[in-house]
Structures are given as structure tokens and as C-alpha cells.
N, C-alpha and C positions, 0 to 999 in steps of 0.2 A: 476807817473801818465802818463809818456810818452807812446804815442800809443793809449790812450783812446780818443774817440770821445765825444764831448760836444755838446749841442745844440739838436734841434729836427731833427730827421731823416726824409729826404724827403720821401714822400709817393706816391706810383704810384698804379693806377688801371690797372691791366694787365689782367683781365678776367671778362667777363660780360655775364650773362645768364638770359634769361626770359622764362616763360612758353607761350603758346598760351593762351591769356586771353579770357574768355567766361562767359555767364551767369551762366553756371554750368558745372564744370569739374567732372562729375559723373564717369569718367573713372579711377580716381585716388583718394587715400585718401589724408589727409592732409600731411602725411609723403611722399607719392608719389609725391604730388604737390612741395614740397620744394626740393625734391631730383632732380626732373627734372631740375629746374632752377640751382641748385648747380652744378649738372653735366655738363651742358652747359657752366657754367662760368669756371669750371676746365678745360674743353676741350678747351677753348679759350685761357686759359693761358698755355695749355699743361702741366698741373700739375695733380697729383693724390691725393686722400684723405690723403695719407701719408704726403703730402707736407704742409698740413694745420696744423698751430699750435693752432688756436683757432677758435671758431665759435661765431659770434655775431647775435643774432636773434631778430627780432622785429615783431610785430604785433599790431593790434588795440585792444580794450577792449575784453577780452575773452567771454563776453555773446553776442558778434556779432555772434559767431559760437556755442556757448554753450559748448565749451571743455575748461575746466579750465587748466591753465599752460601747454600747449601743448609741450612748450620746454623740459618738463621733459622726454617725450617719443621720441623725435626727434633726439636724439644723434645718434642713429644707421643709420637713414636715411641720416644724414649728415656727416657720417665718423668721428664722434667726440666721439667715446667711449674712455674714458681715457684722454680727452682733455677738456680745459676749455670751458664752454658754458655760455654766458651770454645774458640775455633777457633784451631788452630795450622797454620802453613804453613811448611814449608822444603823445597819442591821433593820429589824422591823420598825424602828422608830423613825426610819428615813423620811417617810411622808411628812411628819411634823417638823423635823429638822430642816427639810426643803423650804417649807413655808416660812421658817424663822430666819434662814439665810437670806431669802428674797426680802423679807420684811426689814432686815438690817441694812440691805443695799439701798433701800427707800430711806429708812430712818437716818442713815449716815449721809444722805444726799449724794451718794454716789450714782444712783439711777433714779429716774423719776416714776417710771412704770415697769413693773417686772412681772413676768409671767412665771409662775411656779408650776411645774408638771411632775406628777409621779405615776408609775404604772407598774403593772406585772401581767406577764402573759404565761401563767403556770401550765397551761395545757401543753406548751411547747418543750417542756422538760419535766423533771420529777423532783419536786421540792423536798419530799420525804427522803429521797435518795441523798439530795444535797445537804439535808440536815443530819444525815446519819454517817458522814464521812468521818474516819478516825482522825483525831487531832492529837498531836504529840503533847504529852504532859498534862492532859485534861482528861476528866471523865467522859466516856462516850456518851452521845446522845441516844443511842440504841434506836428506839422506834420513833425518830423525829422529835419535833418540838413537845409533843404530848408526853413522850417517855421521859423528857428532862423536866417538865414542869409538874407533872402529876405527884412526885414526892413532896413537892413544896405546897400544894394543895393540902395533902394529907398531914404535913406539918402545921398548916393553919388550922385545920379542923381540930387537932389535938391541942394546939395552944388555946383556941378561942371556945372550944366545947361546943362548936356549932353542930346542929343536927344534920343528918345526912341529906335532907331533901332540899337544901337551899340552892344548890346549883341547878336543880331542875327547875325551880321557880325563875332563876334568871334566865335560862334558855327558853322557857315558855313565854316569858314577857318580851324578850328580844326578837324571837320569831314572829310573834303577833305584831310587834311594831314594825317589822319589815313589810307586812302586808300593805302598809299604808305609805310605803317608800317605792315608787316605781322603779327606781335604779337598783334597787337591792338584788342580790343573786338569788337567795332562798325565798320563794313564796309558798310557804307550806300551809295552804288553805285547809281549814277544819283540824288543825294541829290541837291536840289536848295535853293537859299535864301528865295524864297517865301514859300517853304515847312516849313522852320525854323519859319519864321514869323508868319505862320498861324496855328503852332501846339498849342496844348491846354495849356492854361495858368494854371500852377500849384500853384506857390506862386508869387503873382503879385510883380515884373514885370518879374519872371523868367517862361519861357514856357517850355514845355516838352522836346523840342529839345536843350534847353539851359542848361541842367542839365545833370550830369554824370550818367552813368549806375552803376549797381550793378554787380561786377565781381568777378569771382574766378580766382586766378593767384598768381604768385610768381616771385621774382627777385632776383638775387644773383651777388655780385661782389666779386673779389679776389683782396685784397690790400697787397702790399709787399713794402720792403725797396729798396734802390738803387741797391744793389746787386741783388736782385730778378728781378728788372726791367731790368737790364742788360742781364739777361738770357731770358726774355720773347720773344716769337716768333713773337709778333706783336707790333706795337708802343703803348706805355703805355700813359695814361692820367696822368698827374701830379697834386696833390692837392696843390693849391697855397693858398687857404684860406678856413676855415670852421668855422662855430659857430653856437651856439643854444642860444636862448633867450626865456623867457616866462614872462607872467603876469597874474594876476588873471582874471577869467571870467568876473567877475563884480567889479567895484570900482568907487568912485566918480572920474568923469572926464574922464573915459575910452573913447577912440576914436574908435569905432568899424570900421569906414570907413578906418581909416589909423593907426593901432595899434602901440603904442610906441615900443613894443617888435619887430616887424618886422622891423622898422626903425633902431633901435640899432643893430639888428643881421646883417642887410644889411652894416651898417657902419663899423661893426668889420671885416666883411669879405673882404670888399674892402680895409681897412687898411692893413690886412695881405697880401692881393694880390697886393697891391701898386697901386690900381685902384682909380683915382681921378675923371674920367668922365665915369661912367659905360655905358651910351648910346653910347659912341664912342669906348670904349675899350673892351667891351664884344660883341662877334660876334654872339652869339646864346643864348636864355634863355629858359630853361624848368621851367615854372611856375606852380604851383599847383593851378589850376582854375577849381574847381568842378561845378561852376555856371559861366555862360559866362561873366557877368559883372565883375568878379573879375579879368580878365586881365587888363583893365584900371585902377582898383583899385590898383592892385599890381605894375603896372608900376610906379605909383606915390609914393607908400610906400617904394619901393626899390631904388627910386632916378633915374629912366629912364625918368620920366617927372615930370614937376612942378606940385604943387597942382592944381588940376581942369583941367589939361591938358592931362591926360592919355588917355581919350576917343578920343581925336583929333589924337593921335599917332596911335591908333587902326583904327579909320575910314580912315586915310590917306593911309593905306595899308602898312605902315611901319612894322607891326608884321607879314606880309605874309612871307613865306618861302624864297622868293627872294627880301623881303624889307630890310630896312636899319637895323631893329632889328628882325630877325625871332624869334618868340616866339611859342613854342610847335610844332616844325615841325614833331614831332611824334604823333601828335593827342591829346596829353595831357590827363589829368583827365577826360576831357568832353568825351573822347572815350574809355578810359580804367581806371577802378577804383575798383582794389582789395584793399580796403582802407589801410591795413596795409603795402601794398608794393607800394602804389602809390607814396609815397615820394622817396623811393629808385629807383623807375623807373625814376623820374625826375633826380636824380643824375646820374644814369646809361646812361640815354640818352644823358646828358650833356658830360659825359665821351666818349660815341661813337662818338659824333661830332667831338671832338678834336683828336680823335684816326684815324679819316677819315674812320670809320666803321659802319656808320649809314645806309648804303644801299641807297635804293631809296629816303629816306628822308634826305639824307646828304646835309648839307648847305656848299656850295662851300667855301673853304678858311677858315673855322672855326678853329681858333687857341685858343681862349679863351672862355669858356662856363660857364654858371651859373646854378646850380641846386638848387631848392627852394621847400620847403614844409611847410605847416602850418596846425594846428590841433586845437581841442577843440573848445572853442568859441572865435576863431581867437586869442588864446593867447599862443600857442606853435610855435615857428618858428625855422627852421633849413635850412642852406644854405651852399653850397660850390662852389668855383670857381676852375675850372680844366683848365689846359692849355696843349698845345702840347710839351712844353719845361719844363725842371726841374725849379722849382723856385729858384731865386737868393738868395744867403744868404749873 
């Protein structure tokens, strides 16, 4: 047994690539879209397709685009001919889950270098229709995701006593942050807080400017082991903790405002990363916020604020890029939303921050960052914490 390694292999992010996200990328096919992101991730890592041992691919439900099991024909585009390809699906959280499955393949020493890719081409179908299909024995979604989540936002406002303008503050912040991110979908130059507040009401209390767009786009990350990280041309981001948790869409006692699965997922990730005070120990957070009010809601769910106090953290300016806890300096899901890739973008942006490679939206001194994703009826959660230094063993 001498010379054999035991325990989990440290996992590093050494390559990150995104497409330019847009309402419609008609210049590329699905295959061209994923290849664009993958190629940029490999270039960042200075690796070739031959260096990739396996591909993990994630996307949202197939009927969002009307193409069934696209992973079966994407092997060529991803340089995966003759290599293992694994599809992951956990609704809107799938991008984060894709990264975690890829990381586990490396941590378990099944593969040494894995390419994780997630994507969505919403322009080729109708996600609103897809999210409004009647489902037996469950409440209807009605007007898509917003129609489902708006009552939970209203419940949060009642429970916390939050004033009505907090959602507009989040949207105003994230849309301004997106202006510093060249990959972001929405670049609303000159946007004002009053414009957000006066935008049309879609799902009370969520206004037009407080909701996410429909985007075409893809994201890819290259994960590798300790030896691969040592060869990387740029500083890696090290995975300090990662977890997935889920719960049913509906059950007696379910808390839609602060789901148990989200709390449990955060607790496990913090345990792995040795974090006891997330508000003080995490330098930047990329949270999955498709509707503006979910920033204060997730701040509570993930332990950054006490119950009923998340809106106060947002209103104080603490979540601004220069604040105590910057949230979504990339512009977040409110500015870019290729559904299948949105979670992976959160994970990738967290890694970019600790690598010091986030460009104009870099948070000064970011050493530890959180990536977060959720999906379904606030029932699927995935999170990771990444750091500038390798995890201690």
C-alpha cells in the first residue's frame, strides 16, 4: 500500500470561459454555443481537447428548447469523442450541480481533468410556455416562474416587515454591476433607480426591471487535480466545499420563504470549508437571484443575516461591490439568464473573483467566494465555496 494516496484529491478551477450572452445568439447552433465557452475555458487553462479526460454537461429541461437529449450529439463539439460524457439535470440549479459532479470526479480520482459545460438557447423555444404546462397533483405555475415565486416574495415581505422598495435597490445594483461585465446580457446604460421603481408591474410585487431576462449563452470551467493546478498558467481557484440538497416541490410544512434544503446545503458547505461566520469569512457571493427580492431572502437562508434581517443588509448598501459583503458584482441572474448555465456562471464568477481575474467587476482582496444556485420550486440547491489557497487537510 506504500505510495498510494488516501482521502479526497484537492480540486482546482484552472480555466473559465463564457459566451457573450444575448437574447438570441442566431449566429451559432447549440453545438457552436457550447464550443465557444469550452474553447475559452481551455484557452484560459492553456490546455487542448486532448488534455480533457471527461465532460460533464448540464442544462435545463429539454422542452425549453425543443431539442431532446442534446448531449448525445455534442460530443464532437466538445472534443469528447471516445471520452465519458455525463448529463446532469437539477432544474435551474443544474449549472451548479454540473460543476459539483465534475469536481467530485476529480476529488475521487476517477478523472484528472474534467470539463464542465452548461448552456441554454432560450430563443429557440419558449421557457414561459414550458414553465406553464399543467402538472398533475400540483398547483399550476400560471404565468411562468414569476407567477410561482411572487407569492413567496409577498410572504417574505409580510414576515420580515420589509419596506416595498428593497427589490428595486437590488435590481438597480445588479444592472449597474452588469455594465462592468462584458459577458453580461443586459447593459442598461444610464439606468436610474426611479426607472426601476416605475417599470411595469409583472407579478406583484415584482416589476419588469426586477426580473431576469431570457438569454442564450453557455459557460464552461476546467477542473483538475493538484498536479494539474501546479502546471496552470494562471492562479487557480481551489474548491473548499461543495454540496447539493433537495426537497419536494410541495409538502406539509414546506417553507417557501426559507427552504430547509437551502439551509442544509449551506450548512454542509460551510462545514467542509471550515466557515463558522459566513458574513465575515466570505468576501464575495454570487447568489442565484432571478427576481430582485430573492437577494435578501437568500441572505437569510444562507446564514448571512438573521431571519427578517436580510432586507436591512441590502438596504444598508452592504451588498454593493464596495460594501461589506458584495453580492453579484457580475450583474447576476438579473442581468444574464441562460437558465441551464446560470448556476455555473455563479460558480465560475466566484472562482474568477478569488483568481483575481474578474476584470472591471473584480472585488478588491477577494480570497474566499461563494457560488450558489437554486431551481425547481425552490427545491434544488447547489453551492460551493472557493478560495485563493488550497484547502487545508
